[in-house]
N, CA and C atoms as a LAMMPS dump frame, in Angstrom:
ITEM: TIMESTEP
0
ITEM: NUMBER OF ATOMS
414
ITEM: BOX BOUNDS ff ff ff
-5.0000000000000000e+02 5.0000000000000000e+02
-5.0000000000000000e+02 5.0000000000000000e+02
-5.0000000000000000e+02 5.0000000000000000e+02
ITEM: ATOMS id mol type element x y z
1 1 1 N 0.849 -1.169 0
2 1 2 C 0 0 0
3 1 3 C 0.894 1.232 0
4 2 1 N 0.516 2.204 -0.783
5 2 2 C 1.345 3.396 -0.864
6 2 3 C 1.098 4.3 0.336
7 3 1 N 2.043 5.203 0.534
8 3 2 C 1.936 6.137 1.645
9 3 3 C 0.712 7.035 1.484
10 4 1 N 0.448 7.427 0.246
11 4 2 C -0.7 8.297 -0.011
12 4 3 C -2.017 7.585 0.32
13 5 1 N -2.133 6.298 -0.064
14 5 2 C -3.342 5.534 0.245
15 5 3 C -3.493 5.341 1.754
16 6 1 N -2.392 5.069 2.415
17 6 2 C -2.425 4.889 3.865
18 6 3 C -2.888 6.173 4.549
19 7 1 N -2.363 7.297 4.117
20 7 2 C -2.743 8.587 4.699
21 7 3 C -4.232 8.867 4.455
22 8 1 N -4.712 8.566 3.266
23 8 2 C -6.127 8.792 2.941
24 8 3 C -7.024 7.922 3.811
25 9 1 N -6.636 6.678 4.032
26 9 2 C -7.422 5.775 4.879
27 9 3 C -7.434 6.278 6.317
28 10 1 N -6.285 6.735 6.815
29 10 2 C -6.223 7.255 8.178
30 10 3 C -7.081 8.509 8.347
31 11 1 N -7.052 9.397 7.377
32 11 2 C -7.867 10.612 7.444
33 11 3 C -9.347 10.24 7.416
34 12 1 N -9.737 9.313 6.549
35 12 2 C -11.139 8.882 6.469
36 12 3 C -11.581 8.257 7.791
37 13 1 N -10.732 7.434 8.386
38 13 2 C -11.075 6.802 9.662
39 13 3 C -11.204 7.856 10.756
40 14 1 N -10.319 8.828 10.776
41 14 2 C -10.377 9.902 11.761
42 14 3 C -11.659 10.712 11.608
43 15 1 N -12.023 11.066 10.388
44 15 2 C -13.254 11.819 10.151
45 15 3 C -14.483 11.007 10.545
46 16 1 N -14.496 9.739 10.235
47 16 2 C -15.631 8.88 10.609
48 16 3 C -15.769 8.822 12.125
49 17 1 N -14.653 8.708 12.835
50 17 2 C -14.683 8.686 14.291
51 17 3 C -15.192 9.989 14.87
52 18 1 N -14.787 11.099 14.285
53 18 2 C -15.243 12.407 14.774
54 18 3 C -16.742 12.573 14.54
55 19 1 N -17.227 12.157 13.387
56 19 2 C -18.649 12.276 13.079
57 19 3 C -19.458 11.387 14.016
58 20 1 N -18.996 10.162 14.25
59 20 2 C -19.721 9.231 15.121
60 20 3 C -19.773 9.724 16.568
61 21 1 N -18.751 10.466 16.987
62 21 2 C -18.733 10.941 18.373
63 21 3 C -19.498 12.244 18.555
64 22 1 N -19.904 12.874 17.484
65 22 2 C -20.665 14.112 17.572
66 22 3 C -22.066 13.802 18.087
67 23 1 N -22.543 14.477 19.145
68 23 2 C -23.82 14.135 19.765
69 23 3 C -24.993 14.058 18.799
70 24 1 N -25.093 14.961 17.875
71 24 2 C -26.221 14.945 16.948
72 24 3 C -26.22 13.671 16.103
73 25 1 N -25.05 13.121 15.825
74 25 2 C -24.964 11.896 15.035
75 25 3 C -25.452 10.697 15.828
76 26 1 N -25.452 10.793 17.152
77 26 2 C -25.883 9.673 17.996
78 26 3 C -27.286 9.865 18.53
79 27 1 N -28.006 10.837 18.065
80 27 2 C -29.389 10.957 18.477
81 27 3 C -29.721 12.217 19.247
82 28 1 N -28.798 13.115 19.444
83 28 2 C -29.16 14.357 20.109
84 28 3 C -28.144 14.834 21.107
85 29 1 N -28.542 15.863 21.834
86 29 2 C -27.673 16.477 22.825
87 29 3 C -27.756 15.741 24.155
88 30 1 N -26.785 16.01 24.996
89 30 2 C -26.75 15.418 26.331
90 30 3 C -27.928 15.934 27.158
91 31 1 N -28.566 15.004 27.895
92 31 2 C -29.726 15.341 28.714
93 31 3 C -29.58 14.712 30.087
94 32 1 N -30.44 15.151 31.001
95 32 2 C -30.482 14.592 32.346
96 32 3 C -31.785 13.816 32.509
97 33 1 N -31.676 12.597 33.022
98 33 2 C -32.823 11.726 33.249
99 33 3 C -32.823 11.339 34.716
100 34 1 N -34.003 11.299 35.341
101 34 2 C -34.092 10.924 36.756
102 34 3 C -34.994 9.708 36.904
103 35 1 N -34.548 8.77 37.752
104 35 2 C -35.331 7.566 38.001
105 35 3 C -34.556 6.614 38.879
106 36 1 N -34.94 5.344 38.814
107 36 2 C -34.279 4.303 39.593
108 36 3 C -33.529 3.363 38.664
109 37 1 N -32.325 2.963 39.087
110 37 2 C -31.619 1.93 38.336
111 37 3 C -32.285 0.607 38.702
112 38 1 N -32.984 0.046 37.731
113 38 2 C -33.738 -1.195 37.929
114 38 3 C -33.234 -2.22 36.919
115 39 1 N -34.024 -3.253 36.696
116 39 2 C -33.687 -4.291 35.727
117 39 3 C -34.861 -4.485 34.782
118 40 1 N -34.588 -4.995 33.602
119 40 2 C -35.643 -5.19 32.609
120 40 3 C -36.689 -6.186 33.078
121 41 1 N -36.299 -7.172 33.846
122 41 2 C -37.245 -8.195 34.293
123 41 3 C -38.376 -7.591 35.113
124 42 1 N -38.045 -6.705 36.033
125 42 2 C -39.063 -6.074 36.884
126 42 3 C -39.695 -4.863 36.192
127 43 1 N -38.88 -4.001 35.622
128 43 2 C -39.373 -2.746 35.044
129 43 3 C -40.296 -2.98 33.849
130 44 1 N -40.106 -4.082 33.132
131 44 2 C -40.929 -4.365 31.96
132 44 3 C -41.939 -5.479 32.213
133 45 1 N -42.18 -5.784 33.485
134 45 2 C -43.179 -6.778 33.895
135 45 3 C -42.921 -8.186 33.359
136 46 1 N -41.677 -8.592 33.242
137 46 2 C -41.381 -9.963 32.817
138 46 3 C -41.825 -10.942 33.901
139 47 1 N -41.512 -10.665 35.151
140 47 2 C -41.99 -11.494 36.257
141 47 3 C -42.608 -10.643 37.368
142 48 1 N -43.026 -9.474 37.015
143 48 2 C -43.593 -8.538 37.977
144 48 3 C -44.952 -8.073 37.468
145 49 1 N -45.882 -7.9 38.353
146 49 2 C -47.194 -7.393 37.976
147 49 3 C -47.307 -5.889 38.195
148 50 1 N -46.326 -5.324 38.895
149 50 2 C -46.431 -3.931 39.305
150 50 3 C -45.255 -3.065 38.844
151 51 1 N -44.473 -3.559 37.901
152 51 2 C -43.269 -2.849 37.457
153 51 3 C -42.4 -2.457 38.639
154 52 1 N -42.269 -3.371 39.587
155 52 2 C -41.455 -3.105 40.77
156 52 3 C -40.739 -4.391 41.176
157 53 1 N -39.993 -4.296 42.259
158 53 2 C -39.247 -5.444 42.782
159 53 3 C -40.058 -6.215 43.818
160 54 1 N -41.253 -5.758 44.1
161 54 2 C -42.071 -6.293 45.194
162 54 3 C -42.239 -7.817 45.115
163 55 1 N -42.646 -8.336 43.975
164 55 2 C -42.909 -9.769 43.851
165 55 3 C -41.654 -10.605 44.09
166 56 1 N -40.536 -10.164 43.53
167 56 2 C -39.286 -10.916 43.673
168 56 3 C -38.803 -10.882 45.125
169 57 1 N -38.942 -9.755 45.782
170 57 2 C -38.531 -9.644 47.193
171 57 3 C -39.374 -10.582 48.055
172 58 1 N -40.657 -10.693 47.751
173 58 2 C -41.527 -11.592 48.506
174 58 3 C -41.239 -13.062 48.194
175 59 1 N -40.806 -13.357 46.975
176 59 2 C -40.614 -14.728 46.513
177 59 3 C -39.266 -15.326 46.915
178 60 1 N -38.222 -14.525 46.897
179 60 2 C -36.86 -15.009 47.109
180 60 3 C -36.319 -14.503 48.44
181 61 1 N -36.051 -15.385 49.4
182 61 2 C -35.557 -14.929 50.704
183 61 3 C -34.207 -14.206 50.636
184 62 1 N -33.373 -14.548 49.654
185 62 2 C -32.06 -13.9 49.562
186 62 3 C -32.142 -12.502 48.937
187 63 1 N -33.278 -12.16 48.353
188 63 2 C -33.483 -10.853 47.744
189 63 3 C -34.25 -9.992 48.743
190 64 1 N -33.537 -9.039 49.359
191 64 2 C -34.132 -8.249 50.437
192 64 3 C -34.388 -6.782 50.072
193 65 1 N -33.671 -6.281 49.061
194 65 2 C -33.788 -4.866 48.702
195 65 3 C -33.964 -4.723 47.195
196 66 1 N -34.301 -3.518 46.766
197 66 2 C -34.396 -3.239 45.328
198 66 3 C -33.059 -3.505 44.637
199 67 1 N -31.973 -3.143 45.303
200 67 2 C -30.636 -3.365 44.729
201 67 3 C -30.362 -4.858 44.57
202 68 1 N -30.68 -5.655 45.597
203 68 2 C -30.504 -7.111 45.506
204 68 3 C -31.292 -7.661 44.322
205 69 1 N -32.531 -7.197 44.193
206 69 2 C -33.411 -7.691 43.137
207 69 3 C -32.858 -7.353 41.758
208 70 1 N -32.478 -6.106 41.55
209 70 2 C -31.958 -5.697 40.236
210 70 3 C -30.718 -6.51 39.877
211 71 1 N -29.802 -6.673 40.826
212 71 2 C -28.583 -7.446 40.554
213 71 3 C -28.907 -8.92 40.296
214 72 1 N -29.816 -9.488 41.074
215 72 2 C -30.214 -10.882 40.899
216 72 3 C -30.838 -11.088 39.508
217 73 1 N -31.739 -10.201 39.135
218 73 2 C -32.433 -10.356 37.853
219 73 3 C -31.491 -10.19 36.663
220 74 1 N -30.487 -9.351 36.795
221 74 2 C -29.508 -9.204 35.713
222 74 3 C -28.587 -10.416 35.666
223 75 1 N -28.085 -10.828 36.814
224 75 2 C -27.121 -11.93 36.852
225 75 3 C -27.762 -13.291 36.583
226 76 1 N -28.911 -13.558 37.236
227 76 2 C -29.483 -14.907 37.19
228 76 3 C -30.711 -15.058 36.3
229 77 1 N -31.302 -13.969 35.874
230 77 2 C -32.532 -14.062 35.082
231 77 3 C -32.389 -13.481 33.68
232 78 1 N -31.193 -13.059 33.309
233 78 2 C -30.969 -12.573 31.946
234 78 3 C -31.432 -11.155 31.681
235 79 1 N -31.656 -10.381 32.743
236 79 2 C -32.094 -9.004 32.561
237 79 3 C -30.94 -8.067 32.239
238 80 1 N -31.292 -6.823 32.021
239 80 2 C -30.33 -5.735 31.799
240 80 3 C -30.656 -4.614 32.756
241 81 1 N -29.642 -3.852 33.131
242 81 2 C -29.9 -2.678 33.95
243 81 3 C -30.552 -1.606 33.078
244 82 1 N -31.535 -0.937 33.653
245 82 2 C -32.263 0.118 32.959
246 82 3 C -32.482 1.276 33.916
247 83 1 N -32.85 2.405 33.354
248 83 2 C -33.302 3.526 34.162
249 83 3 C -34.816 3.541 34.055
250 84 1 N -35.482 3.325 35.185
251 84 2 C -36.941 3.316 35.221
252 84 3 C -37.421 4.659 35.736
253 85 1 N -38.12 5.394 34.881
254 85 2 C -38.695 6.677 35.254
255 85 3 C -40.21 6.48 35.374
256 86 1 N -40.921 7.451 35.913
257 86 2 C -42.378 7.297 35.988
258 86 3 C -43.035 7.139 34.603
259 87 1 N -42.412 7.714 33.587
260 87 2 C -42.997 7.688 32.248
261 87 3 C -42.475 6.574 31.359
262 88 1 N -41.212 6.172 31.527
263 88 2 C -40.552 5.304 30.564
264 88 3 C -39.473 4.468 31.21
265 89 1 N -39.034 3.453 30.46
266 89 2 C -37.887 2.637 30.858
267 89 3 C -36.833 2.789 29.759
268 90 1 N -35.636 3.21 30.151
269 90 2 C -34.55 3.429 29.2
270 90 3 C -33.454 2.385 29.408
271 91 1 N -32.921 1.859 28.308
272 91 2 C -31.754 0.985 28.39
273 91 3 C -30.538 1.862 28.683
274 92 1 N -29.542 1.264 29.337
275 92 2 C -28.298 1.975 29.644
276 92 3 C -27.136 1.242 28.993
277 93 1 N -26.179 1.988 28.473
278 93 2 C -25.042 1.352 27.813
279 93 3 C -23.886 1.063 28.774
280 94 1 N -24.032 1.388 30.041
281 94 2 C -22.933 1.286 31.007
282 94 3 C -23.301 0.3 32.117
283 95 1 N -23.208 -1 31.826
284 95 2 C -23.652 -2.017 32.783
285 95 3 C -22.879 -1.947 34.103
286 96 1 N -21.567 -1.871 34.032
287 96 2 C -20.752 -1.878 35.248
288 96 3 C -21.084 -0.669 36.119
289 97 1 N -21.201 0.486 35.508
290 97 2 C -21.533 1.698 36.256
291 97 3 C -22.95 1.606 36.818
292 98 1 N -23.892 1.148 36.028
293 98 2 C -25.28 1.024 36.487
294 98 3 C -25.387 0.048 37.649
295 99 1 N -24.649 -1.04 37.612
296 99 2 C -24.712 -2.039 38.679
297 99 3 C -24.352 -1.435 40.027
298 100 1 N -23.417 -0.517 40.042
299 100 2 C -22.99 0.119 41.291
300 100 3 C -24.115 0.947 41.916
301 101 1 N -25.058 1.407 41.111
302 101 2 C -26.158 2.25 41.585
303 101 3 C -27.48 1.486 41.61
304 102 1 N -27.46 0.176 41.447
305 102 2 C -28.676 -0.635 41.357
306 102 3 C -29.622 -0.38 42.524
307 103 1 N -30.901 -0.229 42.205
308 103 2 C -31.927 -0.055 43.22
309 103 3 C -32.042 1.337 43.793
310 104 1 N -31.233 2.267 43.338
311 104 2 C -31.223 3.621 43.915
312 104 3 C -31.833 4.638 42.967
313 105 1 N -32.343 5.714 43.541
314 105 2 C -32.849 6.85 42.771
315 105 3 C -31.643 7.673 42.336
316 106 1 N -31.556 7.915 41.032
317 106 2 C -30.373 8.567 40.486
318 106 3 C -30.731 9.586 39.419
319 107 1 N -29.715 10.354 39.078
320 107 2 C -29.758 11.268 37.946
321 107 3 C -28.719 10.739 36.955
322 108 1 N -29.158 10.403 35.758
323 108 2 C -28.26 9.917 34.707
324 108 3 C -28.085 11.034 33.692
325 109 1 N -26.837 11.349 33.398
326 109 2 C -26.537 12.364 32.393
327 109 3 C -25.94 11.634 31.198
328 110 1 N -26.542 11.843 30.041
329 110 2 C -26.058 11.163 28.855
330 110 3 C -26.841 11.561 27.621
331 111 1 N -26.609 10.809 26.559
332 111 2 C -27.234 11.088 25.268
333 111 3 C -28.191 9.952 24.935
334 112 1 N -29.429 10.309 24.639
335 112 2 C -30.455 9.327 24.314
336 112 3 C -30.479 9.056 22.823
337 113 1 N -30.44 7.773 22.481
338 113 2 C -30.683 7.358 21.099
339 113 3 C -32.176 7.057 21.022
340 114 1 N -32.953 7.911 20.36
341 114 2 C -34.403 7.729 20.371
342 114 3 C -34.866 6.462 19.651
343 115 1 N -34.072 5.942 18.742
344 115 2 C -34.471 4.734 18.013
345 115 3 C -34.419 3.502 18.905
346 116 1 N -33.389 3.411 19.736
347 116 2 C -33.227 2.224 20.588
348 116 3 C -33.631 2.486 22.033
349 117 1 N -33.939 3.755 22.357
350 117 2 C -34.24 4.177 23.721
351 117 3 C -33.117 3.782 24.685
352 118 1 N -31.888 3.924 24.197
353 118 2 C -30.698 3.633 24.989
354 118 3 C -29.981 4.937 25.31
355 119 1 N -29.619 5.085 26.577
356 119 2 C -28.854 6.263 27.001
357 119 3 C -27.377 5.901 27.01
358 120 1 N -26.584 6.678 26.283
359 120 2 C -25.131 6.578 26.371
360 120 3 C -24.745 7.401 27.595
361 121 1 N -24.34 6.71 28.649
362 121 2 C -24.165 7.32 29.961
363 121 3 C -22.819 8.029 30.076
364 122 1 N -22.873 9.29 30.532
365 122 2 C -21.647 10.002 30.887
366 122 3 C -21.413 9.877 32.385
367 123 1 N -22.461 10.157 33.191
368 123 2 C -22.332 10.028 34.644
369 123 3 C -23.654 9.58 35.246
370 124 1 N -23.528 9.006 36.438
371 124 2 C -24.681 8.681 37.258
372 124 3 C -24.421 9.297 38.629
373 125 1 N -25.421 10.023 39.149
374 125 2 C -25.301 10.682 40.448
375 125 3 C -26.527 10.374 41.29
376 126 1 N -26.354 10.414 42.584
377 126 2 C -27.458 10.2 43.52
378 126 3 C -28.392 11.401 43.532
379 127 1 N -29.693 11.138 43.671
380 127 2 C -30.643 12.232 43.894
381 127 3 C -31.342 12.042 45.234
382 128 1 N -30.8 11.154 46.063
383 128 2 C -31.398 10.909 47.376
384 128 3 C -30.862 11.907 48.393
385 129 1 N -30.865 11.521 49.654
386 129 2 C -30.473 12.426 50.737
387 129 3 C -29.044 12.936 50.62
388 130 1 N -28.208 12.22 49.907
389 130 2 C -26.829 12.682 49.701
390 130 3 C -26.732 13.417 48.37
391 131 1 N -27.611 14.372 48.14
392 131 2 C -27.674 15.075 46.867
393 131 3 C -26.3 15.571 46.455
394 132 1 N -26.013 15.37 45.202
395 132 2 C -24.729 15.802 44.674
396 132 3 C -23.656 14.733 44.768
397 133 1 N -23.941 13.637 45.449
398 133 2 C -22.96 12.567 45.585
399 133 3 C -22.748 11.898 44.233
400 134 1 N -21.519 11.864 43.788
401 134 2 C -21.24 11.32 42.464
402 134 3 C -20.512 9.988 42.526
403 135 1 N -20.11 9.551 43.699
404 135 2 C -19.458 8.252 43.798
405 135 3 C -20.5 7.219 44.211
406 136 1 N -20.441 6.04 43.604
407 136 2 C -21.445 5.031 43.927
408 136 3 C -21.305 4.537 45.363
409 137 1 N -22.405 4.031 45.925
410 137 2 C -22.341 3.487 47.271
411 137 3 C -21.468 2.257 47.294
412 138 1 N -20.991 1.903 48.456
413 138 2 C -20.126 0.723 48.591
414 138 3 C -20.955 -0.533 48.646
């Protein structure tokens, strides 16, 4: 391959990367969403009648909290972490980060892809009594 062809390929790849990272190319500007980090199994009524963790907590003795339930449903039931708001359930692209906040009320800052209803997460912060807390609970 010639040097000129190599340079052209590198420039094209660089431009493609810049375009793909531009917020408008991914579905819009960065927004703030508030809700609970839940799991698809409960939030989408796969095994829940109330879009909550209530049934699983009553059914499984080892599941005692919303956080336990969300982690259990993702690990053992094939669910995904989601942001459950009063109006909608959004998929999250940051599983490891979402897991740290499982079961908690949070503020997610990121970019929504309206086609897939997936939020590309930049940060997750608490909206509970420790308002402004940006580090996940232990």
